[in-house]
PAGUTOR-84001 format. One record per residue: residue number from 1; x, y, z of N, C-alpha, C in turn. Coordinates in pm, 1 decimal. Example, Ala and Ser with C-alpha at 12.3 -4.5 7.8 and 13.67 -1.06 7.14 Angstrom:
- 1 1319.0 -569.0 780.0 1230.0 -450.0 780.0 1320.0 -330.0 780.0
- 2 1285.0 -225.0 708.0 1367.0 -106.0 714.0 1290.0 3.0 787.0
//
This chain:
- 1 84.2 -117.7 0.0 0.0 0.0 0.0 88.7 124.1 0.0
- 2 32.6 230.9 -52.8 109.2 355.4 -51.3 15.1 474.5 -48.4
- 3 69.1 586.1 -6.6 -4.2 711.9 -6.1 91.6 821.3 -52.2
- 4 39.9 912.5 -133.4 118.4 1027.4 -177.9 63.7 1149.7 -105.9
- 5 153.2 1233.1 -56.1 110.4 1348.8 21.7 211.0 1462.4 6.8
- 6 175.4 1576.7 60.1 261.3 1696.3 56.6 294.7 1734.6 200.7
- 7 421.7 1758.9 227.9 464.9 1804.3 360.2 441.3 1954.6 368.4
- 8 353.3 1995.0 459.4 316.1 2136.6 470.7 386.3 2207.9 585.9
- 9 454.4 2132.7 671.1 519.1 2193.0 788.1 623.3 2295.4 744.2
- 10 629.9 2404.4 816.4 717.4 2517.6 782.0 863.0 2477.8 760.5
- 11 914.1 2383.0 839.4 1054.6 2343.6 823.7 1069.8 2210.3 750.5
- 12 960.7 2163.1 691.4 967.7 2035.8 620.2 969.1 1919.5 718.2
- 13 1027.5 1810.1 677.5 1032.4 1690.7 762.8 1170.7 1683.5 826.8
- 14 1195.9 1778.0 916.9 1323.8 1787.1 987.2 1299.2 1787.1 1137.2
- 15 1399.1 1753.4 1213.9 1399.7 1758.3 1361.1 1272.3 1701.9 1422.9
- 16 1193.1 1787.4 1486.9 1075.5 1740.8 1560.6 972.4 1671.6 1471.7
- 17 934.5 1728.6 1355.7 837.0 1657.7 1272.0 887.2 1519.5 1227.5
- 18 1014.0 1509.4 1194.9 1069.5 1379.7 1153.8 1067.0 1281.4 1269.9
- 19 1098.4 1328.9 1389.8 1095.2 1241.8 1507.5 953.5 1192.7 1534.5
- 20 855.1 1279.3 1518.2 715.5 1239.9 1536.9 673.9 1136.7 1432.4
- 21 718.1 1156.6 1308.8 686.7 1063.0 1200.7 744.5 924.9 1232.0
- 22 871.5 921.0 1268.1 939.8 794.5 1297.7 877.2 726.7 1419.4
- 23 843.1 804.2 1520.8 779.9 747.4 1640.3 646.2 682.5 1604.3
- 24 567.3 749.5 1521.6 439.3 692.5 1479.1 459.8 568.7 1393.3
- 25 552.7 574.4 1299.8 579.2 460.8 1211.2 627.3 339.6 1289.7
- 26 703.3 363.6 1394.0 763.0 254.4 1471.5 661.7 175.9 1554.1
- 27 541.8 227.3 1568.9 437.0 156.6 1642.6 385.1 35.0 1566.4
- 28 414.4 30.1 1436.9 355.1 -71.9 1351.0 457.7 -176.1 1308.9
- 29 407.6 -296.7 1282.8 494.4 -404.3 1236.5 526.9 -390.4 1088.1
- 30 443.9 -319.8 1014.3 464.0 -304.1 870.2 600.1 -240.5 841.1
- 31 658.0 -278.9 728.9 777.9 -211.5 679.0 731.3 -81.1 615.3
- 32 792.5 30.4 653.7 750.3 161.4 605.4 868.8 232.0 541.8
- 33 848.0 278.5 419.0 951.9 351.2 345.5 895.7 485.1 299.7
- 34 981.9 584.4 292.7 946.1 717.0 243.5 1029.6 743.4 119.0
- 35 964.3 789.7 13.1 1034.6 822.2 -110.8 1020.2 971.7 -139.4
- 36 1133.7 1034.6 -171.2 1136.3 1176.9 -204.3 1248.6 1199.7 -304.7
- 37 1217.1 1267.9 -413.4 1317.0 1298.4 -517.2 1393.0 1174.7 -564.3
- 38 1324.3 1063.6 -577.4 1387.1 941.5 -627.4 1470.4 866.1 -526.1
- 39 1476.3 917.1 -401.5 1551.5 848.6 -295.7 1453.7 786.2 -197.3
- 40 1491.0 670.2 -144.7 1405.1 599.1 -51.1 1472.6 586.9 84.7
- 41 1391.9 598.5 190.9 1444.8 588.9 327.1 1354.9 499.6 411.0
- 42 1414.7 437.3 510.5 1340.7 359.3 608.5 1260.1 456.7 694.9
- 43 1128.6 443.9 693.4 1041.7 534.4 767.6 1049.2 520.0 917.9
- 44 1121.0 418.0 965.4 1136.0 396.7 1109.3 1273.5 439.9 1159.4
- 45 1353.4 501.1 1071.9 1488.1 545.2 1107.2 1496.9 697.1 1095.9
- 46 1519.7 762.9 1208.8 1527.0 908.6 1208.8 1637.7 958.8 1116.3
- 47 1755.2 900.9 1124.9 1866.2 945.7 1039.1 1834.9 924.7 892.1
- 48 1770.1 814.4 861.2 1734.0 784.2 723.2 1634.0 887.1 669.8
- 49 1531.6 918.2 748.7 1430.2 1016.1 707.6 1492.5 1155.0 695.9
- 50 1572.3 1195.0 793.4 1638.5 1326.0 787.2 1729.4 1336.4 665.6
- 51 1792.6 1225.7 628.3 1884.2 1223.5 514.6 1818.0 1254.5 381.5
- 52 1686.1 1243.1 374.8 1616.2 1275.0 249.9 1609.7 1425.2 224.5
- 53 1621.7 1506.3 329.9 1618.0 1652.4 313.1 1483.2 1703.5 264.9
- 54 1375.7 1650.7 320.5 1240.6 1686.6 276.7 1206.0 1827.2 324.7
- 55 1169.7 1913.3 231.7 1140.4 2053.6 260.0 990.0 2080.8 258.7
- 56 952.5 2202.4 297.9 811.8 2242.9 294.1 758.6 2231.5 151.4
- 57 634.9 2186.8 138.4 564.5 2168.5 11.0 623.1 2057.9 -75.4
- 58 703.3 1972.0 -15.6 762.6 1860.3 -89.8 661.3 1746.6 -104.0
- 59 650.8 1691.2 -225.0 566.1 1573.4 -243.6 644.4 1448.2 -203.7
- 60 585.5 1365.7 -119.4 649.9 1240.6 -79.5 552.9 1125.2 -101.0
- 61 608.5 1005.9 -107.6 528.2 884.5 -112.7 567.6 798.5 6.2
- 62 467.8 749.1 76.9 491.3 659.7 190.3 440.7 522.0 150.3
- 63 528.0 423.1 157.6 494.2 284.6 124.6 489.9 204.6 254.4
- 64 391.7 117.3 266.7 384.3 29.1 383.1 348.7 -111.7 336.6
- 65 421.3 -210.1 389.0 397.3 -350.3 355.4 388.7 -428.6 485.6
- 66 279.3 -500.0 503.3 261.1 -580.5 623.7 116.3 -580.2 667.1
- 67 86.8 -659.9 769.9 -52.5 -678.6 809.4 -119.3 -552.0 861.6
- 68 -46.3 -460.9 920.3 -107.1 -338.0 972.2 -69.8 -215.6 887.6
- 69 -40.1 -238.4 760.8 4.5 -129.1 673.7 -103.2 -23.0 654.3
- 70 -229.5 -63.5 643.7 -335.5 34.8 623.7 -347.5 127.7 744.4
- 71 -344.4 71.3 864.0 -352.1 153.0 985.8 -231.7 246.1 996.1
- 72 -114.0 196.6 961.0 7.4 278.5 965.7 -4.2 397.1 871.1
- 73 -46.8 371.2 748.2 -59.5 479.7 650.8 -164.5 581.0 693.8
- 74 -274.1 533.8 752.2 -377.7 626.5 798.8 -324.1 717.6 908.7
- 75 -250.1 661.1 1003.1 -196.1 743.0 1112.3 -92.4 842.5 1060.6
- 76 -4.6 797.9 972.0 99.0 887.1 919.3 37.4 998.6 835.3
- 77 -64.5 965.2 755.7 -133.1 1066.8 675.8 -201.0 1168.9 766.8
- 78 -265.6 1122.6 873.9 -331.6 1213.4 968.5 -229.5 1304.5 1037.0
- 79 -114.2 1250.3 1071.1 -7.9 1329.4 1133.2 37.0 1441.6 1039.5
- 80 57.1 1407.3 913.5 100.1 1506.3 814.0 -10.7 1607.7 787.9
- 81 -134.7 1558.5 769.2 -247.6 1649.0 743.9 -270.9 1743.7 861.1
- 82 -242.1 1697.3 982.2 -257.0 1780.3 1101.6 -136.9 1868.7 1128.0
- 83 -45.4 1875.2 1032.0 74.8 1958.5 1039.6 155.5 1929.9 1166.2
- 84 160.9 1801.4 1203.3 240.8 1756.1 1317.3 200.9 1824.8 1447.6
- 85 68.9 1849.9 1460.9 16.0 1904.9 1585.5 30.7 2054.9 1602.6
- 86 72.7 2123.3 1498.7 89.9 2269.7 1511.3 -25.9 2343.4 1449.8
//
């Protein structure tokens, strides 16, 4: 399963927003990957996600594979849509 979305947070997916994303992704057994600008990162690794350099208004794709992949994608999409609680 996958979802395509836009990062709207003012600083992109850096520092606190990235930590929140990884924390949410890590709750699930599904394998979660984030793709940006042709590069892929492990969605459960803070360094991996930060390494993508995702900026404000960046289009990303989140892939999830596993039994709870739908729930994982729904939570991650809600986190992004809610602008990481800000």
